[in-house]
Kinemage of the C-alpha trace (Angstrom):
@kinemage 1
@onewidth
@group {chain A} dominant
@subgroup {mainchain}
@vectorlist {calphas} color= white
{ca met a 1} P -0.034 0.120 0.031
{ca val a 2} L 2.594 2.302 0.998
{ca glu a 3} L 4.360 2.654 -2.248
{ca arg a 4} L 1.040 3.098 -4.002
{ca leu a 5} L 0.141 6.260 -1.561
{ca pro a 6} L 1.213 8.962 -3.845
{ca his a 7} L -0.237 8.018 -6.641
{ca phe a 8} L -3.847 6.986 -5.252
{ca ala a 9} L -3.954 10.342 -2.991
{ca glu a 10} L -2.986 11.980 -6.647
{ca val a 11} L -6.107 10.665 -7.999
{ca ala a 12} L -8.251 10.967 -5.351
{ca leu a 13} L -7.455 15.036 -4.923
{ca ala a 14} L -8.508 14.822 -8.716
{ca asn a 15} L -11.843 13.357 -7.994
{ca val a 16} L -12.638 14.911 -5.281
{ca thr a 17} L -12.376 18.171 -6.834
{ca arg a 18} L -13.558 17.722 -10.466
{ca glu a 19} L -17.617 18.474 -10.301
{ca tyr a 20} L -18.194 16.996 -13.744
{ca pro a 21} L -19.358 14.704 -15.084
{ca asn a 22} L -22.061 14.706 -12.621
{ca ala a 23} L -24.589 11.803 -11.562
{ca pro a 24} L -26.430 13.463 -8.698
{ca ala a 25} L -28.823 10.882 -7.086
{ca his a 26} L -31.292 14.042 -6.569
{ca leu a 27} L -35.002 14.078 -7.437
{ca leu a 28} L -35.758 17.189 -8.821
{ca ala a 29} L -39.211 19.305 -7.047
{ca gly a 30} L -38.969 21.778 -9.609
{ca arg a 31} L -36.916 23.963 -12.225
{ca glu a 32} L -35.354 26.054 -8.859
{ca glu a 33} L -33.480 22.707 -7.956
{ca leu a 34} L -31.902 22.764 -11.416
{ca val a 35} L -28.583 24.178 -9.597
{ca glu a 36} L -24.811 23.030 -9.887
{ca pro a 37} L -23.620 20.328 -7.867
{ca arg a 38} L -22.049 22.151 -5.173
{ca arg a 39} L -24.879 24.171 -4.544
{ca phe a 40} L -26.241 20.987 -2.652
{ca his a 41} L -23.232 19.468 -1.930
{ca pro a 42} L -20.346 22.066 -0.786
{ca ala a 43} L -17.871 19.130 0.484
{ca phe a 44} L -19.130 16.495 -1.866
{ca tyr a 45} L -19.448 17.732 -5.042
{ca gly a 46} L -16.829 15.947 -6.755
{ca ala a 47} L -16.015 12.309 -7.760
{ca tyr a 48} L -18.735 11.778 -10.158
{ca asp a 49} L -21.195 11.130 -7.533
{ca trp a 50} L -22.288 11.572 -4.059
{ca his a 51} L -20.632 8.116 -2.072
{ca ser a 52} L -17.479 8.364 -4.409
{ca ser a 53} L -16.852 11.745 -3.156
{ca val a 54} L -16.944 10.966 0.534
{ca his a 55} L -15.008 7.579 0.366
{ca met a 56} L -12.379 9.419 -1.946
{ca his a 57} L -11.954 12.119 0.800
{ca trp a 58} L -12.027 8.389 3.139
{ca leu a 59} L -8.893 7.499 0.891
{ca leu a 60} L -7.262 10.982 1.333
{ca leu a 61} L -7.354 10.890 5.166
{ca arg a 62} L -6.400 7.136 5.026
{ca ser a 63} L -3.250 8.680 2.780
{ca leu a 64} L -2.000 11.127 5.065
{ca arg a 65} L -2.407 8.597 7.969
{ca leu a 66} L 0.075 6.077 6.387
{ca pro a 67} L 4.007 7.115 5.972
{ca trp a 68} L 5.210 7.927 2.850
{ca asn a 69} L 8.456 7.674 3.485
{ca gly a 70} L 9.242 11.388 2.555
{ca ala a 71} L 7.552 11.009 -0.868
{ca glu a 72} L 5.210 13.816 -2.692
{ca pro a 73} L 5.151 16.301 0.147
{ca ala a 74} L 3.458 18.486 -2.404
{ca val a 75} L 0.635 16.141 -2.616
{ca arg a 76} L 0.246 15.679 0.745
{ca asp a 77} L 0.338 19.636 1.290
{ca ala a 78} L -2.350 19.516 -1.467
{ca ala a 79} L -4.157 16.883 -0.006
{ca val a 80} L -4.422 19.146 3.244
{ca arg a 81} L -5.344 22.171 1.575
{ca thr a 82} L -8.149 20.210 0.046
{ca leu a 83} L -9.357 18.714 3.190
{ca asp a 84} L -9.259 21.922 4.731
{ca arg a 85} L -11.660 23.619 2.144
{ca his a 86} L -14.452 20.880 2.114
{ca leu a 87} L -14.556 19.534 5.900
{ca thr a 88} L -15.285 22.999 6.852
{ca pro a 89} L -18.376 22.926 9.670
{ca glu a 90} L -20.496 25.024 7.141
{ca ala a 91} L -19.903 22.817 4.195
{ca leu a 92} L -20.843 19.782 6.643
{ca thr a 93} L -24.021 21.508 8.322
{ca ala a 94} L -25.194 21.838 4.413
{ca glu a 95} L -24.568 18.245 3.935
{ca ser a 96} L -26.563 17.171 7.314
{ca ala a 97} L -29.323 19.244 6.143
{ca tyr a 98} L -29.569 17.782 2.587
{ca leu a 99} L -29.486 14.003 4.058
{ca arg a 100} L -32.628 15.272 6.258
{ca ala a 101} L -34.234 16.540 3.639
{ca his a 102} L -33.997 13.372 1.813
{ca pro a 103} L -34.012 10.459 4.030
{ca ser a 104} L -33.400 7.906 1.807
{ca phe a 105} L -30.504 9.309 -0.154
{ca glu a 106} L -27.808 7.250 -0.335
{ca arg a 107} L -29.294 4.242 1.709
{ca pro a 108} L -27.261 2.774 3.422
{ca tyr a 109} L -23.730 2.880 1.329
{ca gly a 110} L -23.097 6.589 1.221
{ca trp a 111} L -24.012 6.643 4.910
{ca ala a 112} L -22.133 3.923 6.023
{ca trp a 113} L -18.888 5.809 4.243
{ca leu a 114} L -19.750 9.057 5.629
{ca leu a 115} L -19.338 6.976 9.078
{ca ala a 116} L -16.067 5.704 8.059
{ca leu a 117} L -14.767 9.102 6.942
{ca ala a 118} L -15.965 10.453 10.318
{ca ser a 119} L -13.988 7.283 12.056
{ca glu a 120} L -10.998 8.436 10.003
{ca ser a 121} L -10.623 11.368 10.702
{ca ala a 122} L -10.978 10.848 14.616
{ca ala a 123} L -8.195 8.114 14.209
{ca tyr a 124} L -5.829 10.714 12.408
{ca ala a 125} L -6.873 13.231 15.053
{ca glu a 126} L -6.014 10.928 17.674
{ca thr a 127} L -2.569 9.243 16.134
{ca gly a 128} L -1.185 11.626 13.709
{ca thr a 129} L 2.310 12.955 13.999
{ca glu a 130} L 2.794 15.605 16.991
{ca leu a 131} L 5.923 17.223 18.250
{ca thr a 132} L 7.867 16.003 21.398
{ca ala a 133} L 9.497 18.610 23.716
{ca glu a 134} L 12.630 17.251 22.589
{ca gln a 135} L 11.889 18.155 18.700
{ca his a 136} L 10.654 21.307 20.118
{ca ala a 137} L 13.912 22.302 22.044
{ca gly a 138} L 15.808 21.058 19.036
{ca ala a 139} L 18.025 19.518 21.759
{ca glu a 140} L 19.005 15.926 20.166
{ca gln a 141} L 17.293 16.072 16.202
{ca arg a 142} L 16.535 18.004 13.797
{ca leu a 143} L 12.866 18.379 12.310
{ca thr a 144} L 12.367 17.007 8.828
{ca ala a 145} L 9.985 18.606 6.695
{ca glu a 146} L 7.934 16.032 6.691
{ca gln a 147} L 7.738 16.083 10.456
{ca his a 148} L 6.591 19.631 10.101
{ca ala a 149} L 3.972 18.783 7.397
{ca gly a 150} L 2.970 15.891 9.650
{ca ala a 151} L 2.271 18.312 12.716
{ca gln a 152} L 0.608 20.752 10.755
{ca gln a 153} L -1.863 17.949 8.830
{ca his a 154} L -2.417 16.782 12.715
{ca ala a 155} L -3.366 20.545 14.085
{ca gly a 156} L -6.181 20.578 10.942
{ca ala a 157} L -6.991 16.789 11.627
{ca ala a 158} L -8.932 18.024 15.049
{ca ala a 159} L -11.048 20.674 13.033
{ca trp a 160} L -12.073 18.013 10.366
{ca arg a 161} L -12.805 15.737 13.222
{ca ala a 162} L -15.009 18.105 14.525
{ca ala a 163} L -16.449 19.313 11.629
{ca leu a 164} L -17.713 15.787 10.506
{ca leu a 165} L -19.136 14.924 14.232
{ca pro a 166} L -22.460 16.177 13.497
{ca ala a 167} L -22.744 14.922 9.911
{ca ala a 168} L -22.318 11.687 11.075
{ca gly a 169} L -24.765 12.524 13.799
{ca thr a 170} L -26.964 12.803 10.837
{ca ala a 171} L -26.104 9.324 9.598
{ca ala a 172} L -26.706 7.634 12.610
{ca glu a 173} L -30.100 8.988 13.220
{ca leu a 174} L -30.723 7.704 9.930
{ca ile a 175} L -29.488 4.417 10.099
{ca leu a 176} L -31.580 4.194 13.469
{ca gly a 177} L -34.638 5.190 11.764
{ca trp a 178} L -34.094 2.754 8.602
{ca leu a 179} L -33.083 -0.524 10.654
{ca pro a 180} L -36.914 -1.068 12.103
{ca lys a 181} L -38.232 -0.784 8.790
{ca ala a 182} L -35.633 -2.873 6.840
{ca thr a 183} L -37.650 -6.184 7.019
{ca tyr a 184} L -35.345 -7.889 4.284
{ca pro a 185} L -31.556 -7.012 3.366
{ca val a 186} L -30.745 -6.447 0.147
{ca arg a 187} L -28.389 -8.942 -0.940
{ca his a 188} L -27.158 -7.551 -4.575
{ca gly a 189} L -23.630 -6.909 -5.568
{ca thr a 190} L -24.066 -2.814 -5.871
{ca his a 191} L -24.747 0.188 -3.788
{ca ala a 192} L -27.729 -0.828 -1.746
{ca asn a 193} L -26.016 -4.031 -0.515
{ca ser a 194} L -26.817 -4.276 3.262
{ca ala a 195} L -24.316 -6.400 4.480
{ca phe a 196} L -21.331 -4.431 3.122
{ca ala a 197} L -22.824 -1.414 4.446
{ca leu a 198} L -23.432 -2.284 8.063
{ca gly a 199} L -19.933 -4.316 7.743
{ca leu a 200} L -18.540 -0.736 7.761
{ca val a 201} L -21.054 1.126 10.399
{ca leu a 202} L -19.813 -1.777 12.820
{ca asp a 203} L -16.142 -1.050 12.025
{ca ser a 204} L -16.631 3.207 12.024
{ca ala a 205} L -19.317 3.879 14.337
{ca glu a 206} L -17.519 4.297 17.581
{ca arg a 207} L -14.780 6.084 16.767
{ca ala a 208} L -16.999 8.204 14.671
{ca gly a 209} L -19.015 9.313 17.878
{ca gln a 210} L -22.132 7.134 17.443
{ca pro a 211} L -21.260 4.231 19.761
{ca his a 212} L -24.922 3.694 20.032
{ca leu a 213} L -25.201 2.486 16.507
{ca leu a 214} L -23.487 -0.696 17.903
{ca ala a 215} L -25.852 -2.869 19.295
{ca pro a 216} L -29.108 -2.090 16.908
{ca val a 217} L -26.688 -2.779 14.029
{ca ala a 218} L -25.163 -6.264 15.286
{ca ala a 219} L -28.856 -7.465 15.941
{ca lys a 220} L -29.859 -6.630 12.879
{ca val a 221} L -26.959 -8.635 11.387
{ca arg a 222} L -28.046 -11.529 13.549
{ca glu a 223} L -31.754 -11.432 12.129
{ca trp a 224} L -30.997 -11.225 8.836
{ca tyr a 225} L -27.979 -13.473 8.300
{ca val a 226} L -27.456 -15.816 11.169
{ca pro a 227} L -29.679 -18.046 9.842
{ca asp a 228} L -28.629 -18.186 6.325
{ca his a 229} L -26.935 -21.522 5.026
{ca gly a 230} L -26.105 -23.622 1.940
{ca ala a 231} L -24.796 -20.576 -0.284
{ca ala a 232} L -23.089 -21.601 -3.574
{ca thr a 233} L -20.378 -19.659 -5.145
{ca arg a 234} L -22.155 -20.618 -8.488
{ca trp a 235} L -24.676 -18.025 -7.901
{ca glu a 236} L -21.963 -15.346 -8.629
{ca pro a 237} L -21.192 -13.053 -9.914
{ca ser a 238} L -23.838 -10.931 -11.545
{ca gly a 239} L -23.098 -8.836 -14.247
{ca gln a 240} L -22.552 -5.505 -12.399
{ca asp a 241} L -21.611 -6.476 -9.268
{ca phe a 242} L -18.768 -4.670 -7.360
{ca leu a 243} L -19.302 -6.818 -4.277
{ca ser a 244} L -19.688 -10.524 -3.746
{ca pro a 245} L -23.021 -10.692 -1.799
{ca leu a 246} L -21.872 -14.054 -0.340
{ca leu a 247} L -18.390 -12.751 0.888
{ca cys a 248} L -19.961 -9.401 2.300
{ca glu a 249} L -22.474 -11.311 4.034
{ca ala a 250} L -20.071 -13.566 5.658
{ca asp a 251} L -17.437 -11.057 6.582
{ca thr a 252} L -20.090 -8.795 8.202
{ca val a 253} L -21.256 -12.133 10.255
{ca arg a 254} L -17.548 -12.465 11.503
{ca arg a 255} L -17.872 -8.839 13.235
{ca val a 256} L -20.949 -9.838 15.282
{ca leu a 257} L -20.071 -13.942 16.314
{ca pro a 258} L -17.217 -15.019 18.452
{ca ala a 259} L -14.710 -16.728 16.701
{ca glu a 260} L -15.631 -20.649 17.331
{ca glu a 261} L -19.427 -19.417 16.231
{ca phe a 262} L -18.536 -18.029 13.281
{ca ala a 263} L -16.036 -20.922 11.846
{ca ala a 264} L -19.062 -23.076 12.807
{ca trp a 265} L -21.364 -20.561 10.903
{ca leu a 266} L -19.117 -20.602 7.827
{ca gly a 267} L -19.250 -24.239 7.591
{ca arg a 268} L -23.334 -23.936 7.379
{ca phe a 269} L -23.426 -20.964 5.518
{ca leu a 270} L -20.646 -21.808 2.667
{ca pro a 271} L -20.508 -25.558 2.553
{ca glu a 272} L -18.014 -25.624 -0.442
{ca leu a 273} L -15.470 -24.027 1.430
{ca asp a 274} L -14.576 -27.360 3.174
{ca asp a 275} L -13.503 -28.905 -0.071
{ca ala a 276} L -11.969 -25.764 -1.656
{ca ser a 277} L -8.375 -25.763 -3.088
{ca gly a 278} L -6.241 -23.213 -4.354
{ca ala a 279} L -7.308 -20.418 -6.500
{ca gly a 280} L -10.348 -22.030 -7.696
{ca leu a 281} L -12.528 -20.714 -5.108
{ca leu a 282} L -14.211 -17.617 -6.689
{ca pro a 283} L -11.621 -17.020 -9.423
{ca pro a 284} L -11.503 -13.643 -11.247
{ca pro a 285} L -14.690 -12.424 -13.239
{ca arg a 286} L -13.755 -12.375 -17.034
{ca ile a 287} L -14.199 -8.293 -17.514
{ca ser a 288} L -14.787 -7.790 -21.402
{ca asp a 289} L -14.716 -4.027 -21.307
{ca thr a 290} L -13.115 -2.280 -18.115
{ca ala a 291} L -14.410 1.159 -19.839
{ca asp a 292} L -18.010 0.402 -19.413
{ca pro a 293} L -19.274 1.762 -16.324
{ca gln a 294} L -21.640 -1.177 -15.334
{ca ile a 295} L -18.993 -3.984 -16.562
{ca gly a 296} L -16.199 -2.440 -15.206
{ca his a 297} L -17.884 -2.761 -11.693
{ca leu a 298} L -16.372 -6.406 -11.847
{ca leu a 299} L -13.004 -4.868 -11.681
{ca gly a 300} L -14.572 -3.364 -7.941
{ca leu a 301} L -15.601 -7.122 -7.118
{ca cys a 302} L -12.128 -8.300 -7.686
{ca leu a 303} L -10.825 -5.877 -5.181
{ca ser a 304} L -13.678 -6.050 -2.713
{ca arg a 305} L -13.668 -9.782 -2.526
{ca ser a 306} L -9.970 -9.949 -2.124
{ca ala a 307} L -10.614 -7.807 1.105
{ca ala a 308} L -13.471 -9.778 2.336
{ca leu a 309} L -11.582 -13.100 1.949
{ca arg a 310} L -8.866 -11.958 3.966
{ca gly a 311} L -11.293 -10.658 6.859
{ca ile a 312} L -12.873 -13.741 6.786
{ca ala a 313} L -9.907 -15.584 6.772
{ca gly a 314} L -8.260 -13.637 10.010
{ca ala a 315} L -11.374 -14.475 11.784
{ca leu a 316} L -10.670 -18.363 11.691
{ca pro a 317} L -8.228 -20.516 13.699
{ca cys a 318} L -4.658 -19.953 12.703
{ca asp a 319} L -5.101 -23.770 11.934
{ca asp a 320} L -8.303 -23.940 9.934
{ca pro a 321} L -7.697 -25.873 6.934
{ca arg a 322} L -9.995 -23.192 5.058
{ca thr a 323} L -7.869 -20.291 5.428
{ca ala a 324} L -5.690 -21.380 2.851
{ca ala a 325} L -8.018 -21.326 -0.011
{ca leu a 326} L -9.452 -17.958 1.163
{ca his a 327} L -5.767 -16.360 0.777
{ca ala a 328} L -5.308 -17.932 -2.345
{ca ser a 329} L -8.442 -16.673 -3.737
{ca ala a 330} L -7.712 -13.160 -2.473
{ca asp a 331} L -4.445 -13.012 -4.134
{ca ala a 332} L -5.938 -14.141 -7.441
{ca asn a 333} L -8.857 -11.253 -6.985
{ca leu a 334} L -6.286 -8.737 -5.901
{ca gly a 335} L -3.726 -9.352 -8.886
{ca ala a 336} L -6.575 -9.182 -11.464
{ca ala a 337} L -7.626 -5.952 -10.846
{ca leu a 338} L -5.044 -3.835 -9.260
{ca pro a 339} L -3.394 -2.671 -12.548
{ca ala a 340} L -6.724 -1.161 -13.051
{ca thr a 341} L -6.858 1.030 -10.296
{ca thr a 342} L -5.010 3.993 -11.540
{ca ser a 343} L -5.920 3.484 -15.213
{ca gly a 344} L -6.388 7.018 -16.354
{ca asp a 345} L -10.100 6.432 -17.000
{ca phe a 346} L -12.152 8.314 -14.826
{ca thr a 347} L -15.082 5.173 -15.481
{ca thr a 348} L -13.039 3.675 -13.212
{ca asp a 349} L -10.585 6.152 -11.435
{ca his a 350} L -13.231 8.155 -9.831
{ca trp a 351} L -13.727 5.048 -7.053
{ca leu a 352} L -11.656 1.900 -7.826
{ca ala a 353} L -8.547 3.161 -5.608
{ca thr a 354} L -10.608 3.323 -2.721
{ca phe a 355} L -11.399 -0.370 -2.959
{ca ala a 356} L -7.582 -0.851 -3.636
{ca ala a 357} L -6.934 0.217 -0.296
{ca leu a 358} L -9.623 -1.886 1.520
{ca ala a 359} L -7.719 -4.862 -0.661
{ca leu a 360} L -4.179 -4.047 0.506
{ca gly a 361} L -5.061 -3.826 3.676
{ca ser a 362} L -6.060 -0.580 4.464
{ca gly a 363} L -9.383 -1.153 5.713
{ca ile a 364} L -11.366 0.987 8.384
{ca pro a 365} L -9.928 -1.043 11.058
{ca asp a 366} L -6.508 -0.143 12.267
């Protein structure tokens, strides 16, 4: 991941500041609402659509929180300036107001990414570069340019965290209002997938300042998914998936079950895993046209599969024989899609690098 940080950050910067092309998921109530995207979304107007803008801001923050070994300080500086412009109290108050006025907008995928962004800002504010007393005094070492930049970025992170906290609260309110009405999960492999979103929420809620989400979300995960059994990998993929319904479900269930219970549940849920070997489990799909906005989703499927497979394997005992097939499939899917993550084609560049970061081990949890 570290060697790719400058390029990922450059891609994210280009995305979050690029207003057009734009696909607003806004139901027009009248001619007066025919306005430029940043009128409704002063923070998240770029990257083609709202959820991509939110998670590309997450990618910027995650990039800042990882070591760059002195590479590309100008990119880091530009990232900080952009976050300073976008993550302001005024902009995020407007974003919160829009969400409240349109309570099904970006449900639940965008809500989950907003919580992830708030969580990442909190993590950076808590663990970013700080100057020791010795460094201030210059007693034993001189500060490098990167340490100076890191200290400045850390100071800005507290402001980003504070600005995002009310927006995270809005997302939490919307989730709590939605869960009791959500009788059934959405199981297909695109944005509305319930399992993927709830997994992000479970990973992010506490650090995002919304710990009261954890119990109701975990309860819904148990209600929806623990009874499932007899799934089969031959059901996948669908033609425009960027998420694996099977793996998203298993990766979310492992967050709410104790290790032994999860290992047993996985055997009931995906029994063919007991006999899987090598990379034959969920091999990478054939992608006939990576520039097609829907067929190209399959690149994201490879990356999200890789992240989920590693998460599932990590939740199993070290000596569980199923981990070998899980890791082999994760490697195969990662290798199939990683070269496309910064292709220069906006069709994929506006979103794919985030999923590469997840697949490379830079997911929401620390």
